[in-house]
N, CA, C and O atoms as a GROMACS GRO file, in nm:
protein
  620
    1MET      N    1   0.770   8.647   0.288
    1MET     CA    2   0.629   8.626   0.283
    1MET      C    3   0.575   8.593   0.141
    1MET      O    4   0.616   8.651   0.040
    2GLY      N    5   0.484   8.502   0.140
    2GLY     CA    6   0.440   8.456   0.009
    2GLY      C    7   0.343   8.551  -0.049
    2GLY      O    8   0.304   8.651   0.011
    3PHE      N    9   0.304   8.517  -0.171
    3PHE     CA   10   0.195   8.603  -0.250
    3PHE      C   11   0.064   8.611  -0.176
    3PHE      O   12   0.005   8.716  -0.149
    4ILE      N   13   0.022   8.486  -0.146
    4ILE     CA   14  -0.106   8.479  -0.077
    4ILE      C   15  -0.107   8.548   0.066
    4ILE      O   16  -0.201   8.620   0.100
    5GLU      N   17  -0.005   8.525   0.142
    5GLU     CA   18  -0.001   8.586   0.276
    5GLU      C   19   0.007   8.741   0.253
    5GLU      O   20  -0.053   8.811   0.335
    6ALA      N   21   0.074   8.800   0.153
    6ALA     CA   22   0.078   8.937   0.120
    6ALA      C   23  -0.066   8.992   0.096
    6ALA      O   24  -0.105   9.096   0.147
    7LYS      N   25  -0.148   8.910   0.009
    7LYS     CA   26  -0.288   8.939  -0.019
    7LYS      C   27  -0.362   8.945   0.104
    7LYS      O   28  -0.437   9.040   0.127
    8LEU      N   29  -0.345   8.845   0.187
    8LEU     CA   30  -0.419   8.844   0.312
    8LEU      C   31  -0.387   8.971   0.402
    8LEU      O   32  -0.476   9.031   0.463
    9ARG      N   33  -0.260   9.005   0.406
    9ARG     CA   34  -0.217   9.128   0.481
    9ARG      C   35  -0.293   9.262   0.412
    9ARG      O   36  -0.348   9.349   0.480
   10GLU      N   37  -0.288   9.264   0.284
   10GLU     CA   38  -0.354   9.372   0.222
   10GLU      C   39  -0.498   9.386   0.251
   10GLU      O   40  -0.549   9.496   0.271
   11ALA      N   41  -0.566   9.276   0.255
   11ALA     CA   42  -0.708   9.266   0.291
   11ALA      C   43  -0.739   9.293   0.445
   11ALA      O   44  -0.854   9.301   0.488
   12GLY      N   45  -0.629   9.306   0.518
   12GLY     CA   46  -0.648   9.316   0.664
   12GLY      C   47  -0.690   9.193   0.737
   12GLY      O   48  -0.751   9.201   0.844
   13ILE      N   49  -0.657   9.080   0.680
   13ILE     CA   50  -0.691   8.941   0.732
   13ILE      C   51  -0.567   8.895   0.809
   13ILE      O   52  -0.456   8.892   0.755
   14GLU      N   53  -0.587   8.857   0.937
   14GLU     CA   54  -0.476   8.796   1.010
   14GLU      C   55  -0.516   8.653   1.036
   14GLU      O   56  -0.619   8.626   1.098
   15LEU      N   57  -0.434   8.560   0.986
   15LEU     CA   58  -0.454   8.418   1.018
   15LEU      C   59  -0.420   8.392   1.169
   15LEU      O   60  -0.315   8.429   1.222
   16PRO      N   61  -0.512   8.328   1.228
   16PRO     CA   62  -0.504   8.288   1.375
   16PRO      C   63  -0.389   8.194   1.388
   16PRO      O   64  -0.347   8.129   1.293
   17SER      N   65  -0.338   8.189   1.515
   17SER     CA   66  -0.239   8.092   1.534
   17SER      C   67  -0.309   7.954   1.543
   17SER      O   68  -0.432   7.943   1.547
   18LYS      N   69  -0.222   7.848   1.546
   18LYS     CA   70  -0.277   7.710   1.531
   18LYS      C   71  -0.362   7.689   1.662
   18LYS      O   72  -0.330   7.732   1.773
   19ILE      N   73  -0.468   7.620   1.634
   19ILE     CA   74  -0.561   7.579   1.754
   19ILE      C   75  -0.542   7.432   1.764
   19ILE      O   76  -0.550   7.358   1.666
   20GLU      N   77  -0.515   7.389   1.889
   20GLU     CA   78  -0.492   7.239   1.924
   20GLU      C   79  -0.638   7.175   1.929
   20GLU      O   80  -0.735   7.229   1.984
   21ARG      N   81  -0.640   7.065   1.871
   21ARG     CA   82  -0.768   6.990   1.869
   21ARG      C   83  -0.739   6.853   1.951
   21ARG      O   84  -0.626   6.831   1.994
   22GLY      N   85  -0.837   6.767   1.968
   22GLY     CA   86  -0.819   6.632   2.030
   22GLY      C   87  -0.717   6.551   1.943
   22GLY      O   88  -0.690   6.578   1.825
   23ARG      N   89  -0.664   6.452   2.014
   23ARG     CA   90  -0.565   6.373   1.945
   23ARG      C   91  -0.621   6.291   1.831
   23ARG      O   92  -0.545   6.256   1.740
   24GLY      N   93  -0.749   6.259   1.830
   24GLY     CA   94  -0.802   6.178   1.720
   24GLY      C   95  -0.840   6.259   1.604
   24GLY      O   96  -0.858   6.200   1.498
   25LEU      N   97  -0.854   6.386   1.611
   25LEU     CA   98  -0.904   6.469   1.513
   25LEU      C   99  -0.783   6.555   1.456
   25LEU      O  100  -0.710   6.620   1.531
   26VAL      N  101  -0.766   6.550   1.323
   26VAL     CA  102  -0.666   6.631   1.253
   26VAL      C  103  -0.735   6.725   1.161
   26VAL      O  104  -0.838   6.692   1.103
   27ALA      N  105  -0.679   6.844   1.147
   27ALA     CA  106  -0.742   6.934   1.051
   27ALA      C  107  -0.728   6.910   0.904
   27ALA      O  108  -0.811   6.947   0.821
   28CYS      N  109  -0.616   6.845   0.877
   28CYS     CA  110  -0.581   6.811   0.738
   28CYS      C  111  -0.513   6.681   0.724
   28CYS      O  112  -0.427   6.642   0.802
   29VAL      N  113  -0.557   6.612   0.615
   29VAL     CA  114  -0.490   6.484   0.583
   29VAL      C  115  -0.445   6.501   0.432
   29VAL      O  116  -0.526   6.535   0.346
   30GLN      N  117  -0.324   6.478   0.408
   30GLN     CA  118  -0.277   6.486   0.272
   30GLN      C  119  -0.249   6.346   0.213
   30GLN      O  120  -0.183   6.263   0.275
   31HIS      N  121  -0.303   6.323   0.087
   31HIS     CA  122  -0.278   6.205   0.014
   31HIS      C  123  -0.232   6.235  -0.117
   31HIS      O  124  -0.318   6.272  -0.197
   32GLY      N  125  -0.107   6.228  -0.157
   32GLY     CA  126  -0.040   6.262  -0.273
   32GLY      C  127  -0.054   6.407  -0.289
   32GLY      O  128  -0.006   6.479  -0.201
   33ASP      N  129  -0.116   6.464  -0.395
   33ASP     CA  130  -0.130   6.606  -0.405
   33ASP      C  131  -0.256   6.664  -0.370
   33ASP      O  132  -0.283   6.780  -0.401
   34LEU      N  133  -0.344   6.582  -0.300
   34LEU     CA  134  -0.472   6.622  -0.250
   34LEU      C  135  -0.459   6.639  -0.096
   34LEU      O  136  -0.400   6.560  -0.022
   35LEU      N  137  -0.524   6.756  -0.057
   35LEU     CA  138  -0.538   6.789   0.086
   35LEU      C  139  -0.679   6.795   0.129
   35LEU      O  140  -0.753   6.885   0.089
   36PHE      N  141  -0.719   6.700   0.210
   36PHE     CA  142  -0.860   6.694   0.264
   36PHE      C  143  -0.857   6.768   0.391
   36PHE      O  144  -0.779   6.733   0.479
   37VAL      N  145  -0.945   6.879   0.410
   37VAL     CA  146  -0.939   6.963   0.523
   37VAL      C  147  -1.080   6.936   0.597
   37VAL      O  148  -1.188   6.943   0.539
   38SER      N  149  -1.064   6.905   0.722
   38SER     CA  150  -1.186   6.876   0.807
   38SER      C  151  -1.277   7.002   0.816
   38SER      O  152  -1.232   7.115   0.794
   39GLY      N  153  -1.407   6.979   0.848
   39GLY     CA  154  -1.494   7.086   0.866
   39GLY      C  155  -1.455   7.187   0.969
   39GLY      O  156  -1.412   7.151   1.079
   40HIS      N  157  -1.469   7.311   0.936
   40HIS     CA  158  -1.436   7.426   1.033
   40HIS      C  159  -1.561   7.525   1.039
   40HIS      O  160  -1.643   7.536   0.947
   41GLY      N  161  -1.565   7.593   1.151
   41GLY     CA  162  -1.671   7.686   1.169
   41GLY      C  163  -1.608   7.830   1.177
   41GLY      O  164  -1.487   7.850   1.163
   42PRO      N  165  -1.695   7.924   1.198
   42PRO     CA  166  -1.649   8.068   1.209
   42PRO      C  167  -1.602   8.105   1.345
   42PRO      O  168  -1.678   8.153   1.430
   43ALA      N  169  -1.472   8.083   1.366
   43ALA     CA  170  -1.413   8.109   1.498
   43ALA      C  171  -1.318   8.229   1.492
   43ALA      O  172  -1.277   8.275   1.385
   44ASP      N  173  -1.284   8.278   1.611
   44ASP     CA  174  -1.192   8.393   1.620
   44ASP      C  175  -1.059   8.326   1.642
   44ASP      O  176  -1.045   8.204   1.637
   45ASN      N  177  -0.961   8.414   1.667
   45ASN     CA  178  -0.815   8.364   1.686
   45ASN      C  179  -0.795   8.283   1.802
   45ASN      O  180  -0.688   8.222   1.811
   46ASP      N  181  -0.885   8.272   1.898
   46ASP     CA  182  -0.868   8.189   2.009
   46ASP      C  183  -0.951   8.073   2.000
   46ASP      O  184  -0.955   7.998   2.097
   47GLY      N  185  -1.026   8.046   1.886
   47GLY     CA  186  -1.112   7.930   1.872
   47GLY      C  187  -1.255   7.948   1.916
   47GLY      O  188  -1.334   7.855   1.905
   48ASN      N  189  -1.291   8.065   1.965
   48ASN     CA  190  -1.428   8.089   2.013
   48ASN      C  191  -1.511   8.128   1.888
   48ASN      O  192  -1.468   8.203   1.800
   49LEU      N  193  -1.633   8.068   1.887
   49LEU     CA  194  -1.730   8.087   1.783
   49LEU      C  195  -1.769   8.234   1.767
   49LEU      O  196  -1.804   8.295   1.868
   50LEU      N  197  -1.766   8.294   1.654
   50LEU     CA  198  -1.800   8.439   1.629
   50LEU      C  199  -1.961   8.451   1.624
   50LEU      O  200  -2.019   8.551   1.666
   51TYR      N  201  -2.020   8.350   1.574
   51TYR     CA  202  -2.165   8.346   1.559
   51TYR      C  203  -2.231   8.219   1.607
   51TYR      O  204  -2.171   8.112   1.600
   52ARG      N  205  -2.356   8.228   1.658
   52ARG     CA  206  -2.430   8.111   1.694
   52ARG      C  207  -2.567   8.120   1.651
   52ARG      O  208  -2.623   8.230   1.652
   53GLY      N  209  -2.627   8.017   1.613
   53GLY     CA  210  -2.772   8.022   1.578
   53GLY      C  211  -2.799   7.975   1.439
   53GLY      O  212  -2.708   7.954   1.360
   54ARG      N  213  -2.930   7.958   1.409
   54ARG     CA  214  -2.983   7.923   1.284
   54ARG      C  215  -2.991   8.042   1.189
   54ARG      O  216  -3.040   8.148   1.226
   55VAL      N  217  -2.946   8.025   1.071
   55VAL     CA  218  -2.958   8.128   0.970
   55VAL      C  219  -3.112   8.143   0.928
   55VAL      O  220  -3.176   8.043   0.898
   56GLY      N  221  -3.165   8.262   0.925
   56GLY     CA  222  -3.299   8.288   0.909
   56GLY      C  223  -3.379   8.307   1.036
   56GLY      O  224  -3.495   8.348   1.034
   57ALA      N  225  -3.311   8.276   1.148
   57ALA     CA  226  -3.376   8.291   1.276
   57ALA      C  227  -3.292   8.396   1.352
   57ALA      O  228  -3.313   8.517   1.342
   58GLU      N  229  -3.191   8.339   1.433
   58GLU     CA  230  -3.103   8.406   1.513
   58GLU      C  231  -2.996   8.478   1.440
   58GLU      O  232  -2.943   8.578   1.488
   59VAL      N  233  -2.961   8.428   1.320
   59VAL     CA  234  -2.849   8.481   1.236
   59VAL      C  235  -2.908   8.527   1.104
   59VAL      O  236  -2.983   8.453   1.040
   60SER      N  237  -2.876   8.651   1.064
   60SER     CA  238  -2.921   8.712   0.938
   60SER      C  239  -2.841   8.654   0.821
   60SER      O  240  -2.735   8.595   0.838
   61LEU      N  241  -2.896   8.675   0.705
   61LEU     CA  242  -2.808   8.624   0.578
   61LEU      C  243  -2.681   8.699   0.581
   61LEU      O  244  -2.577   8.639   0.555
   62GLU      N  245  -2.679   8.822   0.609
   62GLU     CA  246  -2.554   8.911   0.612
   62GLU      C  247  -2.452   8.855   0.712
   62GLU      O  248  -2.334   8.840   0.681
   63GLN      N  249  -2.505   8.825   0.836
   63GLN     CA  250  -2.416   8.774   0.928
   63GLN      C  251  -2.363   8.629   0.888
   63GLN      O  252  -2.250   8.590   0.919
   64ALA      N  253  -2.447   8.558   0.823
   64ALA     CA  254  -2.412   8.418   0.779
   64ALA      C  255  -2.308   8.421   0.680
   64ALA      O  256  -2.217   8.338   0.681
   65TYR      N  257  -2.318   8.520   0.588
   65TYR     CA  258  -2.219   8.547   0.486
   65TYR      C  259  -2.088   8.580   0.547
   65TYR      O  260  -1.985   8.534   0.499
   66ASP      N  261  -2.087   8.658   0.651
   66ASP     CA  262  -1.960   8.694   0.722
   66ASP      C  263  -1.904   8.573   0.794
   66ASP      O  264  -1.783   8.548   0.804
   67ALA      N  265  -2.006   8.496   0.846
   67ALA     CA  266  -1.958   8.364   0.918
   67ALA      C  267  -1.886   8.269   0.827
   67ALA      O  268  -1.785   8.208   0.861
   68ALA      N  269  -1.946   8.260   0.702
   68ALA     CA  270  -1.882   8.180   0.602
   68ALA      C  271  -1.741   8.224   0.561
   68ALA      O  272  -1.652   8.144   0.537
   69ARG      N  273  -1.728   8.354   0.555
   69ARG     CA  274  -1.595   8.418   0.524
   69ARG      C  275  -1.501   8.393   0.641
   69ARG      O  276  -1.384   8.361   0.619
   70ALA      N  277  -1.545   8.405   0.754
   70ALA     CA  278  -1.467   8.367   0.875
   70ALA      C  279  -1.422   8.232   0.884
   70ALA      O  280  -1.313   8.201   0.933
   71THR      N  281  -1.514   8.142   0.833
   71THR     CA  282  -1.487   8.000   0.827
   71THR      C  283  -1.373   7.981   0.734
   71THR      O  284  -1.280   7.906   0.762
   72GLY      N  285  -1.380   8.051   0.617
   72GLY     CA  286  -1.268   8.040   0.516
   72GLY      C  287  -1.128   8.084   0.570
   72GLY      O  288  -1.025   8.031   0.529
   73ILE      N  289  -1.130   8.179   0.661
   73ILE     CA  290  -1.005   8.218   0.723
   73ILE      C  291  -0.953   8.112   0.814
   73ILE      O  292  -0.832   8.089   0.819
   74GLN      N  293  -1.044   8.043   0.889
   74GLN     CA  294  -1.000   7.924   0.968
   74GLN      C  295  -0.947   7.815   0.881
   74GLN      O  296  -0.842   7.756   0.909
   75LEU      N  297  -1.014   7.790   0.782
   75LEU     CA  298  -0.962   7.683   0.684
   75LEU      C  299  -0.825   7.715   0.632
   75LEU      O  300  -0.736   7.629   0.627
   76LEU      N  301  -0.809   7.836   0.595
   76LEU     CA  302  -0.668   7.889   0.539
   76LEU      C  303  -0.561   7.860   0.649
   76LEU      O  304  -0.450   7.811   0.624
   77ARG      N  305  -0.608   7.898   0.779
   77ARG     CA  306  -0.512   7.872   0.879
   77ARG      C  307  -0.462   7.731   0.892
   77ARG      O  308  -0.343   7.706   0.907
   78SER      N  309  -0.557   7.640   0.885
   78SER     CA  310  -0.525   7.501   0.893
   78SER      C  311  -0.440   7.450   0.782
   78SER      O  312  -0.353   7.366   0.804
   79ILE      N  313  -0.466   7.505   0.648
   79ILE     CA  314  -0.392   7.466   0.537
   79ILE      C  315  -0.252   7.529   0.552
   79ILE      O  316  -0.155   7.460   0.519
   80ARG      N  317  -0.234   7.650   0.597
   80ARG     CA  318  -0.093   7.695   0.617
   80ARG      C  319  -0.031   7.631   0.722
   80ARG      O  320   0.091   7.614   0.713
   81ASP      N  321  -0.096   7.589   0.831
   81ASP     CA  322  -0.020   7.508   0.934
   81ASP      C  323   0.031   7.373   0.882
   81ASP      O  324   0.138   7.326   0.919
   82HIS      N  325  -0.051   7.314   0.797
   82HIS     CA  326  -0.014   7.181   0.732
   82HIS      C  327   0.096   7.193   0.626
   82HIS      O  328   0.189   7.112   0.618
   83LEU      N  329   0.079   7.308   0.536
   83LEU     CA  330   0.168   7.313   0.421
   83LEU      C  331   0.287   7.401   0.452
   83LEU      O  332   0.392   7.389   0.389
   84GLY      N  333   0.270   7.487   0.547
   84GLY     CA  334   0.377   7.588   0.580
   84GLY      C  335   0.370   7.707   0.488
   84GLY      O  336   0.434   7.808   0.519
   85ASP      N  337   0.300   7.706   0.377
   85ASP     CA  338   0.298   7.823   0.285
   85ASP      C  339   0.178   7.800   0.205
   85ASP      O  340   0.156   7.692   0.148
   86LEU      N  341   0.093   7.911   0.200
   86LEU     CA  342  -0.034   7.906   0.112
   86LEU      C  343  -0.003   7.912  -0.026
   86LEU      O  344  -0.090   7.879  -0.107
   87ASP      N  345   0.112   7.951  -0.066
   87ASP     CA  346   0.146   7.955  -0.212
   87ASP      C  347   0.157   7.813  -0.275
   87ASP      O  348   0.160   7.793  -0.397
   88ARG      N  349   0.162   7.719  -0.182
   88ARG     CA  350   0.159   7.574  -0.236
   88ARG      C  351   0.028   7.521  -0.262
   88ARG      O  352   0.019   7.403  -0.296
   89VAL      N  353  -0.086   7.601  -0.250
   89VAL     CA  354  -0.216   7.572  -0.293
   89VAL      C  355  -0.216   7.591  -0.437
   89VAL      O  356  -0.194   7.700  -0.490
   90ASP      N  357  -0.246   7.467  -0.509
   90ASP     CA  358  -0.260   7.478  -0.652
   90ASP      C  359  -0.398   7.515  -0.697
   90ASP      O  360  -0.417   7.590  -0.793
   91ARG      N  361  -0.501   7.457  -0.622
   91ARG     CA  362  -0.632   7.487  -0.653
   91ARG      C  363  -0.728   7.440  -0.540
   91ARG      O  364  -0.710   7.336  -0.475
   92ILE      N  365  -0.831   7.526  -0.522
   92ILE     CA  366  -0.937   7.482  -0.432
   92ILE      C  367  -1.028   7.402  -0.519
   92ILE      O  368  -1.090   7.456  -0.610
   93ILE      N  369  -1.040   7.276  -0.494
   93ILE     CA  370  -1.114   7.186  -0.580
   93ILE      C  371  -1.258   7.174  -0.542
   93ILE      O  372  -1.345   7.186  -0.629
   94LYS      N  373  -1.287   7.152  -0.424
   94LYS     CA  374  -1.429   7.116  -0.382
   94LYS      C  375  -1.451   7.178  -0.242
   94LYS      O  376  -1.363   7.169  -0.156
   95ALA      N  377  -1.566   7.238  -0.217
   95ALA     CA  378  -1.606   7.283  -0.084
   95ALA      C  379  -1.743   7.220  -0.058
   95ALA      O  380  -1.833   7.224  -0.142
   96LEU      N  381  -1.755   7.162   0.059
   96LEU     CA  382  -1.880   7.104   0.113
   96LEU      C  383  -1.925   7.188   0.232
   96LEU      O  384  -1.862   7.184   0.338
   97ALA      N  385  -2.031   7.263   0.216
   97ALA     CA  386  -2.080   7.358   0.317
   97ALA      C  387  -2.213   7.319   0.377
   97ALA      O  388  -2.305   7.283   0.304
   98PHE      N  389  -2.225   7.326   0.510
   98PHE     CA  390  -2.355   7.301   0.578
   98PHE      C  391  -2.388   7.430   0.646
   98PHE      O  392  -2.306   7.496   0.710
   99VAL      N  393  -2.514   7.462   0.625
   99VAL     CA  394  -2.569   7.586   0.681
   99VAL      C  395  -2.685   7.547   0.781
   99VAL      O  396  -2.785   7.486   0.744
  100ASN      N  397  -2.665   7.586   0.904
  100ASN     CA  398  -2.763   7.564   1.010
  100ASN      C  399  -2.876   7.661   0.980
  100ASN      O  400  -2.868   7.782   1.004
  101SER      N  401  -2.986   7.597   0.926
  101SER     CA  402  -3.101   7.684   0.871
  101SER      C  403  -3.224   7.673   0.950
  101SER      O  404  -3.255   7.568   1.005
  102ALA      N  405  -3.296   7.782   0.957
  102ALA     CA  406  -3.430   7.789   1.007
  102ALA      C  407  -3.514   7.707   0.913
  102ALA      O  408  -3.468   7.687   0.800
  103PRO      N  409  -3.633   7.657   0.945
  103PRO     CA  410  -3.713   7.574   0.862
  103PRO      C  411  -3.755   7.639   0.721
  103PRO      O  412  -3.765   7.574   0.617
  104ASP      N  413  -3.777   7.774   0.732
  104ASP     CA  414  -3.817   7.834   0.613
  104ASP      C  415  -3.698   7.918   0.542
  104ASP      O  416  -3.720   8.005   0.457
  105PHE      N  417  -3.572   7.881   0.586
  105PHE     CA  418  -3.458   7.950   0.502
  105PHE      C  419  -3.418   7.861   0.395
  105PHE      O  420  -3.400   7.741   0.413
  106HIS      N  421  -3.404   7.924   0.277
  106HIS     CA  422  -3.373   7.846   0.149
  106HIS      C  423  -3.256   7.910   0.065
  106HIS      O  424  -3.239   7.882  -0.053
  107GLU      N  425  -3.184   7.992   0.129
  107GLU     CA  426  -3.077   8.061   0.055
  107GLU      C  427  -2.932   8.019   0.094
  107GLU      O  428  -2.842   8.103   0.104
  108GLN      N  429  -2.914   7.899   0.114
  108GLN     CA  430  -2.789   7.839   0.156
  108GLN      C  431  -2.673   7.886   0.072
  108GLN      O  432  -2.567   7.920   0.125
  109PRO      N  433  -2.692   7.886  -0.066
  109PRO     CA  434  -2.581   7.926  -0.160
  109PRO      C  435  -2.536   8.073  -0.129
  109PRO      O  436  -2.416   8.104  -0.130
  110LYS      N  437  -2.630   8.157  -0.101
  110LYS     CA  438  -2.592   8.298  -0.062
  110LYS      C  439  -2.506   8.315   0.059
  110LYS      O  440  -2.421   8.404   0.070
  111VAL      N  441  -2.533   8.221   0.154
  111VAL     CA  442  -2.446   8.225   0.268
  111VAL      C  443  -2.300   8.182   0.230
  111VAL      O  444  -2.204   8.246   0.272
  112VAL      N  445  -2.287   8.077   0.153
  112VAL     CA  446  -2.157   8.013   0.128
  112VAL      C  447  -2.084   8.103   0.027
  112VAL      O  448  -1.964   8.084   0.008
  113HIS      N  449  -2.150   8.198  -0.039
  113HIS     CA  450  -2.079   8.292  -0.123
  113HIS      C  451  -1.966   8.372  -0.044
  113HIS      O  452  -1.866   8.418  -0.099
  114GLY      N  453  -1.995   8.385   0.095
  114GLY     CA  454  -1.890   8.445   0.180
  114GLY      C  455  -1.757   8.375   0.178
  114GLY      O  456  -1.650   8.436   0.180
  115PHE      N  457  -1.768   8.245   0.174
  115PHE     CA  458  -1.650   8.160   0.162
  115PHE      C  459  -1.586   8.172   0.016
  115PHE      O  460  -1.469   8.204  -0.004
  116SER      N  461  -1.672   8.143  -0.076
  116SER     CA  462  -1.629   8.145  -0.213
  116SER      C  463  -1.574   8.268  -0.262
  116SER      O  464  -1.471   8.267  -0.330
  117ASP      N  465  -1.641   8.386  -0.230
  117ASP     CA  466  -1.576   8.512  -0.262
  117ASP      C  467  -1.439   8.532  -0.208
  117ASP      O  468  -1.352   8.578  -0.281
  118LEU      N  469  -1.415   8.498  -0.085
  118LEU     CA  470  -1.281   8.504  -0.030
  118LEU      C  471  -1.183   8.423  -0.108
  118LEU      O  472  -1.078   8.476  -0.143
  119MET      N  473  -1.208   8.301  -0.137
  119MET     CA  474  -1.118   8.213  -0.207
  119MET      C  475  -1.088   8.281  -0.350
  119MET      O  476  -0.971   8.280  -0.390
  120VAL      N  477  -1.177   8.334  -0.418
  120VAL     CA  478  -1.153   8.395  -0.547
  120VAL      C  479  -1.066   8.529  -0.522
  120VAL      O  480  -0.968   8.555  -0.593
  121GLU      N  481  -1.103   8.602  -0.429
  121GLU     CA  482  -1.034   8.730  -0.393
  121GLU      C  483  -0.878   8.700  -0.367
  121GLU      O  484  -0.791   8.775  -0.411
  122LEU      N  485  -0.850   8.591  -0.296
  122LEU     CA  486  -0.709   8.565  -0.272
  122LEU      C  487  -0.645   8.473  -0.380
  122LEU      O  488  -0.530   8.497  -0.414
  123PHE      N  489  -0.708   8.379  -0.430
  123PHE     CA  490  -0.641   8.286  -0.520
  123PHE      C  491  -0.674   8.308  -0.672
  123PHE      O  492  -0.616   8.242  -0.758
  124GLY      N  493  -0.765   8.398  -0.703
  124GLY     CA  494  -0.805   8.426  -0.839
  124GLY      C  495  -0.872   8.293  -0.894
  124GLY      O  496  -0.948   8.224  -0.825
  125ALA      N  497  -0.838   8.265  -1.021
  125ALA     CA  498  -0.903   8.136  -1.085
  125ALA      C  499  -0.863   8.008  -1.005
  125ALA      O  500  -0.935   7.909  -1.017
  126ARG      N  501  -0.758   8.005  -0.927
  126ARG     CA  502  -0.727   7.887  -0.861
  126ARG      C  503  -0.817   7.871  -0.739
  126ARG      O  504  -0.824   7.763  -0.680
  127GLY      N  505  -0.885   7.979  -0.702
  127GLY     CA  506  -0.977   7.968  -0.583
  127GLY      C  507  -1.124   7.936  -0.633
  127GLY      O  508  -1.211   7.913  -0.549
  128GLN      N  509  -1.151   7.934  -0.759
  128GLN     CA  510  -1.273   7.885  -0.806
  128GLN      C  511  -1.295   7.733  -0.783
  128GLN      O  512  -1.207   7.650  -0.807
  129HIS      N  513  -1.412   7.702  -0.738
  129HIS     CA  514  -1.418   7.558  -0.693
  129HIS      C  515  -1.561   7.496  -0.713
  129HIS      O  516  -1.659   7.570  -0.715
  130ALA      N  517  -1.571   7.370  -0.726
  130ALA     CA  518  -1.697   7.300  -0.720
  130ALA      C  519  -1.757   7.313  -0.573
  130ALA      O  520  -1.679   7.324  -0.478
  131ARG      N  521  -1.881   7.311  -0.557
  131ARG     CA  522  -1.936   7.346  -0.421
  131ARG      C  523  -2.074   7.288  -0.403
  131ARG      O  524  -2.156   7.287  -0.494
  132SER      N  525  -2.095   7.241  -0.281
  132SER     CA  526  -2.229   7.201  -0.239
  132SER      C  527  -2.259   7.292  -0.117
  132SER      O  528  -2.174   7.312  -0.030
  133ALA      N  529  -2.388   7.347  -0.115
  133ALA     CA  530  -2.436   7.422   0.007
  133ALA      C  531  -2.562   7.351   0.059
  133ALA      O  532  -2.667   7.361  -0.006
  134ILE      N  533  -2.558   7.290   0.160
  134ILE     CA  534  -2.657   7.203   0.219
  134ILE      C  535  -2.718   7.272   0.340
  134ILE      O  536  -2.645   7.318   0.429
  135GLY      N  537  -2.855   7.280   0.344
  135GLY     CA  538  -2.918   7.320   0.468
  135GLY      C  539  -2.933   7.216   0.562
  135GLY      O  540  -2.966   7.105   0.520
  136THR      N  541  -2.913   7.234   0.694
  136THR     CA  542  -2.932   7.131   0.798
  136THR      C  543  -2.998   7.203   0.925
  136THR      O  544  -2.993   7.324   0.944
  137SER      N  545  -3.056   7.118   1.002
  137SER     CA  546  -3.129   7.170   1.128
  137SER      C  547  -3.046   7.186   1.247
  137SER      O  548  -3.097   7.230   1.350
  138ASN      N  549  -2.915   7.153   1.241
  138ASN     CA  550  -2.828   7.169   1.362
  138ASN      C  551  -2.676   7.148   1.318
  138ASN      O  552  -2.647   7.072   1.226
  139LEU      N  553  -2.593   7.210   1.379
  139LEU     CA  554  -2.451   7.204   1.365
  139LEU      C  555  -2.384   7.201   1.501
  139LEU      O  556  -2.449   7.246   1.596
  140PRO      N  557  -2.259   7.152   1.520
  140PRO     CA  558  -2.203   7.159   1.648
  140PRO      C  559  -2.185   7.290   1.711
  140PRO      O  560  -2.138   7.383   1.646
  141ASP      N  561  -2.220   7.304   1.834
  141ASP     CA  562  -2.216   7.430   1.914
  141ASP      C  563  -2.309   7.523   1.864
  141ASP      O  564  -2.294   7.640   1.900
  142ASN      N  565  -2.408   7.492   1.783
  142ASN     CA  566  -2.505   7.575   1.719
  142ASN      C  567  -2.437   7.686   1.627
  142ASN      O  568  -2.494   7.794   1.611
  143GLN      N  569  -2.327   7.662   1.574
  143GLN     CA  570  -2.273   7.730   1.474
  143GLN      C  571  -2.357   7.745   1.342
  143GLN      O  572  -2.430   7.656   1.301
  144PRO      N  573  -2.340   7.867   1.280
  144PRO     CA  574  -2.440   7.876   1.160
  144PRO      C  575  -2.394   7.812   1.040
  144PRO      O  576  -2.476   7.783   0.954
  145VAL      N  577  -2.254   7.784   1.024
  145VAL     CA  578  -2.198   7.725   0.903
  145VAL      C  579  -2.082   7.639   0.938
  145VAL      O  580  -2.014   7.668   1.036
  146GLU      N  581  -2.053   7.531   0.861
  146GLU     CA  582  -1.941   7.457   0.862
  146GLU      C  583  -1.904   7.408   0.723
  146GLU      O  584  -1.984   7.355   0.646
  147ILE      N  585  -1.768   7.431   0.695
  147ILE     CA  586  -1.716   7.403   0.556
  147ILE      C  587  -1.603   7.310   0.565
  147ILE      O  588  -1.516   7.324   0.652
  148GLU      N  589  -1.599   7.218   0.480
  148GLU     CA  590  -1.479   7.113   0.458
  148GLU      C  591  -1.427   7.144   0.318
  148GLU      O  592  -1.498   7.205   0.238
  149LEU      N  593  -1.311   7.103   0.290
  149LEU     CA  594  -1.245   7.139   0.153
  149LEU      C  595  -1.171   7.019   0.107
  149LEU      O  596  -1.129   6.934   0.186
  150ILE      N  597  -1.153   7.012  -0.024
  150ILE     CA  598  -1.049   6.925  -0.092
  150ILE      C  599  -0.970   7.023  -0.172
  150ILE      O  600  -1.025   7.097  -0.254
  151VAL      N  601  -0.832   7.025  -0.146
  151VAL     CA  602  -0.744   7.128  -0.210
  151VAL      C  603  -0.632   7.042  -0.287
  151VAL      O  604  -0.584   6.940  -0.238
  152SER      N  605  -0.599   7.088  -0.400
  152SER     CA  606  -0.483   7.034  -0.478
  152SER      C  607  -0.357   7.115  -0.433
  152SER      O  608  -0.365   7.238  -0.428
  153VAL      N  609  -0.244   7.053  -0.401
  153VAL     CA  610  -0.125   7.120  -0.353
  153VAL      C  611  -0.011   7.091  -0.442
  153VAL      O  612  -0.005   6.987  -0.509
  154ARG      N  613   0.079   7.183  -0.443
  154ARG     CA  614   0.209   7.168  -0.508
  154ARG      C  615   0.315   7.113  -0.420
  154ARG      O  616   0.306   7.134  -0.299
  155SER      N  617   0.411   7.047  -0.467
  155SER     CA  618   0.517   6.985  -0.384
  155SER      C  619   0.620   7.098  -0.337
  155SER      O  620   0.716   7.068  -0.266
   0.00000   0.00000   0.00000
């Protein structure tokens, strides 16, 4: 077991098994030492959404923070499935996050801290990343958050 997998276990986080997607959609595309990770939402180990609704309406800020953290777990699952070992992650470079927001909700960065805090908790300085947190009026399946990544990987 690698260092990051051990940290996940210590934190009580179990990465879900691989979730099959449609044939045209892939979770990760690697080009050289860069890994581009498709947008993920806050799902459980069977691929069911843990949260639904707009943040600031049906979903509280605290729930949305948890949803962003859960989204980070799903992203890590896809990265591990692609690389075989999370210790191959050299750096989380960029996160692009969308927050399904009620019209008067303006705290999207606080939501996405749930994801960012998890990355730093697991990877330390390698988990610090550039980030955009964008409010939107709708996301697939009414999920509260969706995040995509660019990750630098080791050979």
